[in-house]
N, C-alpha and C positions, 0 to 999 in steps of 0.2 A: 195677575198674582206673582208672589215672590217665590221663586224656587230655592233661592239659598235662604236656607234657614238659621245657620250659624257658621261663621267663618273664625278660626283659631289659627292665627299664623296662616301657614300653607293649606290647613285642613278646612275644606269647605263641606258642610254636611247639607244636602240638597233634599228638598221636600219630597221628592218623586222616590228616591231611595229609601228615605227614612220611612215613608209609609209602607212600601213594600217590605221593607225588614219588620216592622211593627204587624204588617198581616201575616206575613210567615209565622212570626213567633205566636201570635195569638192562635192563627190556625192550628197549629201544631199541637200546641196546649191544651186547646178545646177539643181536639181530636183525641187526644190521648185520656183525657179527662173522662170524656163520654165514653171511649174504649172500657176503661176500667169499671165505669159505673154500669155497662151492659156485658161485665163477664168476658170481655175481648181484651187481648194484649195490648198494652201500651207500648211496649217494646217493637211489636210488628207496625205500631202507627209511627213510631220514629224512624223505622227503616224504610217504610212505604213514604215518608215524608221526604227523606233523605233524596232516596232514587227518583223519586217523582218530582224535585226541586232539580236535579241534575239534569235528567232526560226533558223534563218540561220546557226549561230555558233553553236547551239545544235545540228543541223542536220548534219552539217559539221564533227562535233565530232563524232557523233553515227555512221556516215558512214563510218570514218575511223575504229573504232571499228569494224564494221562488215567487213570491208575488211582485216583488220591485229588484229583479236582477240588474238593472241597469244603473241604480244606486250604488250597488258594491262594485259593479266593473268600473265605474268612474272613480270610486272612493274605496279601495279594499280595506283602509285601515277602520273602515265602520264596523268590520265584523267583530271587532275586539272593542268596540265601543259600548256605552251603557245605553244607547237607543237602538230601535229597530227589531220590535217584537211582534209577533201576531198571538193573541190571546189563545183563539182557537188551536195553534198549533200547541201552545203549552199545555192545554187541556187534553188533548189527543195524546201527546207524549208523555204527560204523567200518568194518564190511565194506563197506557201500555206498560209503562214501567212498574205500575203497581201490579198488574197483571202477571208479569213476568216474576217479581218479586214473590207474589202468593204461590206461583207455580214452584218456585224454588226451595221455597219453606214448606210447600204442602200444605197451605191453610186456605180456607174458603176466600176466595175472591170476592164474592157478593157481599158476604158478610162485612168485610174492612171498605168495601166501596160503599156501601150504605152508610157506615158509621163516620167516614173520612171526607164524604162528599160534600155536608154542610161547611166543613173549614175551608174547601176550597173557595165556595160562595163568600166565606168570610174575608179569606184572603184579598178576593177580586175586589170586594168592597172599599178595603184600605187602599188598595193599588189603586181605585179610579180617583180618590181623593189627592193621590199623589200625581195623577194625571192633570187634576185639576190645578194644582200648584206648578206644576211644570206648562201648562198651558196647552198640552197635546190634546188630541181627540177632542179638539173644540167643536162647538154647534153651529148652525146657521143664524146669520145676521136675524135679530127679531127687536119689535118694539114692545113686546110684553113686560109685564112688570117682573117677570121672574129673569129676564136677562142679567147678563154681568158683563162688566168691561175690563178688560185686561189693559195694564198700561206700562208694564214692564217684561212682558214675554217676549222669549225669543221664537215661540212656535205660533202661538195664537196673534190673529190680527189685533194691534193696540188701539184703544180708542173708539172700539166698535161693539155695540151691545150685542151678545152672543147668547144663545140659548146654553145653558149649563149642562151639557149632554153627559160631563164627567160627573156631575152630582146625581145627575137622574140616574144613571147607571149604578153608582155607587148605591144609592139609597135601593134600587131594585135587587143588588147583589145582596145587602145586607137583610130585606124581606124575602129573598129566596131562601137564604140561609135560615132565617126563623120558622119559613113554612115546611123546610126541610125537617128540621129538629123536632117540631110539631107532629109533623105526619109519621116519623119513626117511632113514635111513642104509642102510635095505634097497633104496632107490629104488623107491619104489611109483609106480603111475601119478598122472601130475598131478592134483592136488586131494584124493587121497586123505588126506594128512595133515591137511588142512583140514576134509574131512567127518567124520574120525574123531574130532577136538577135539569137534564138535558132538555127535556120539553120546556121547562120554564125559562132557561137562560137562554135557549135559540129563538123563543117568540120574543122575549124582552130585546134581546140584541136584534133581531130583524127589525123591530117597531123602531127603535132607538137610532139606526143608522139613517132612518130618513131624516134625522134633524140635524147630523154632523155634516159640517163643511170642509172637513180636512181631507186632502185626498190620500186614498189608502188601498187604490185598485179597484177595478170592476170586471165584473163577468156578465155581458151583456147588460140589461138594464138593472142588474144588481150589483151592490158593492161585493168584494172578496168575502166579507165577513156574513152578508147576506146569503150569498150562494152557499157558503157552508152551513149557515143557520138551518137551509131547508133540508139537507140530509143528516145534520144532527137531529132535527125536530122528528124526522120520518124513523130515524134508528130508535129514538126515545120513546115514540108513541107506539110502534110495533112492539118493542121489548117490554115497556110497561103494560100494556093489555094482553100479550100472548108470551112474554118470555117466561114467566114463571111456568107455563103449561108445558113449553119446550123443554126446561129444564128438568120440569118431575119425570118427563119421559126419558130421558137418560137413566136414571138409575134403575127404572122398570126394565129397559130393554138390556140394560147390562145383566140385571137380576135373571131374567129368563135365559139369556146366554149360559150363565153361570150354572142355573139348574139344568139346560138341556146338557151342557158337559159333563155334570154331574150324572144324570141319568145314563149317558152313554156310557161312563165310565162304571157304573153299577153293571149294566147288561154286560160290558166286556169281561167283567169280573165273574159274572153268574156263569158266562158261557165256558169261560176257561175253568172253572171249577167242575162243570158238566164235564167237560174234556177229560180233565183228569180222572173222574170217576170211572169214564168208559175205558181207560186203558186197563187191559186183564193183568192179574197179579202173575208173576212166574211161578212156576212149581218149584216146589223143594229141589228136585234133582237138578234143575237148572241153576238156582243160587248156587247149589254146591259146586257146580261146576264152573261158575263164574268165580267162586272164592278160590277155586285150585288155579 
């Protein structure tokens, strides 16, 4: 594929960056539209998007550095280049940024987690098309009819029929986005739409990794992304099935504590009132001597 979409003088528009930009815009406006439709603030969606993007890109880069430190040691200039990101790092960084934003703004994290997460899947779908144009994240050699051949890629092997893992992941991300939007309409417990995303994405990513041929680090028999997927799936599954119960218990516990404190305060007030009644009144002559 050709990564250079358009060149005007010294300005070059690359397919990878273009698709990421389109994905971000579609994700933000879709999230804002859905937020207003479900009586949530679109301004907060914009705020979450901005903070999530900043922290997401930083964490995606730092994760790549952690996975492939020798690459940056040999060529430090790559730290400010346009390549070298780990999607999972971006997801984790974005979610943490959203959590911090919601805490600062004192708004419900789970409500906005649920409304924004389908947009994340949408952005990933466009981003994977960018990967296809750039030739990164390529698949194993194949003789299958679905195989694609690169001829001008700087990253993928040229002249070899490969599994189009980028397009498979892109299709999967768009399907996940659709599933989440439809699931949200059923009005599940708060957080469940977000936890379902973690389950679906981690399973899909774990499976597609078997079809990839590019080097991306490993932990034992698994690729780095597969290793992370195991933990993401576990977190998503636990929270999807039990998270709403745990979250419901917190307000109850807080309410019990407040009730206990209020009862204690009432008891103390009653005791103070009883003590005041027990104090004998001064005789008239005593009052007179005090006034003198």
